[in-house]
C-alpha positions in Angstrom: 0.1 -0.2 0.1 2.7 2.1 0.4 4.2 4.1 -2.6 7.7 4.2 -3.1 9.6 7.5 -2.3 11.1 7.6 -6.2 7.4 7.7 -7.1 6.7 10.6 -4.9 9.3 12.7 -5.8 6.4 13.7 -8.7 4.1 15.6 -6.1 7.3 18.1 -4.9 7.5 21.4 -5.9 10.2 24.2 -5.2 10.0 27.2 -3.3 9.7 29.5 -6.4 6.9 27.1 -8.0 5.2 27.4 -4.5 5.1 31.0 -4.5 4.0 31.5 -8.4 0.8 28.7 -7.3 0.1 30.7 -4.3 -1.0 33.6 -6.5 -3.5 31.2 -8.2 -6.8 32.0 -6.9 -7.5 27.9 -6.9 -5.2 27.0 -5.2 -5.4 25.7 -1.2 -2.6 25.1 0.9 -2.8 22.4 3.7 -0.5 22.2 6.8 -0.3 18.6 7.9 1.9 19.3 11.1 0.5 19.0 14.6 -1.3 21.7 15.9 1.3 22.9 18.2 4.3 22.9 15.9 6.8 25.9 15.1 7.2 27.8 13.3 4.7 29.5 12.6 2.8 30.2 9.2 1.6 33.6 8.8 2.9 34.5 5.3 -0.1 32.9 3.5 -3.4 31.8 4.1 -3.8 28.0 4.9 -5.8 25.4 6.7 -4.3 23.0 9.4 -4.9 19.4 8.7 -2.7 16.8 10.8 -1.2 13.9 8.7 -2.7 11.9 11.3 -6.2 13.1 10.4 -5.7 13.5 6.7 -7.6 10.5 5.5 -10.9 11.2 7.2 -10.6 15.0 6.3 -10.0 14.7 2.6 -13.4 14.7 1.3 -14.0 18.4 2.8 -11.0 19.6 0.2 -11.8 21.2 -3.2 -9.5 23.2 -4.9 -7.6 22.9 -8.5 -4.5 23.0 -6.8 -3.7 21.7 -3.4 -0.3 22.2 -2.0 0.6 20.4 1.5 3.3 21.8 3.6 5.2 20.6 6.8 8.3 20.9 8.9 10.9 19.5 6.5 8.9 18.1 3.6 8.7 14.5 4.6 5.1 14.7 5.9 3.8 16.6 3.6 5.3 14.3 0.4 3.3 11.3 2.0 0.3 13.9 2.0 0.4 14.6 -1.7 0.6 10.8 -2.4 -2.8 9.8 -0.5 -4.2 12.8 -1.3 -3.5 12.0 -5.2 -4.6 8.2 -4.8 -7.7 9.6 -3.2 -8.6 12.4 -5.6 -7.3 10.1 -8.3 -6.2 13.0 -10.5 -9.4 15.1 -10.0 -7.4 17.8 -8.3 -3.4 18.8 -8.7 -1.7 17.6 -5.1 1.5 18.7 -4.3 4.3 18.6 -1.4 6.6 21.7 -0.7 10.2 20.6 -1.2 12.0 20.9 2.1 9.2 22.1 3.5 8.3 25.4 5.7 11.8 25.6 7.2 13.6 25.7 3.8 10.6 28.0 2.3 11.2 30.4 5.2 15.6 30.3 5.2 15.1 31.4 1.6 12.4 34.2 2.0 14.9 35.6 4.6 17.8 35.8 2.6 15.6 37.5 0.2 15.1 40.3 3.0 18.6 41.0 3.6 
């Protein structure tokens, strides 16, 4: 039932692609970290559905594009694979490569 990691890589997007997709009106971002995990994400709108609860909540999601984020990109990659299986290509589902920590580091460098 588990999907090979190399198969999951097709679901990953880098920070630049993520930023451009955020501008699309029909993109939804889902943080799959547990509710108490930091760093907090305040830079863009998103929903929080922990990975442990994702399968029970996928039926509530609808968007042309769904991007999953987490701390380092590992859980979000798993979430993207789960969602792609569930939605059977009805929506485009991706994972932010490197997670929110890598994304924030890139944006901190851009500000300095």
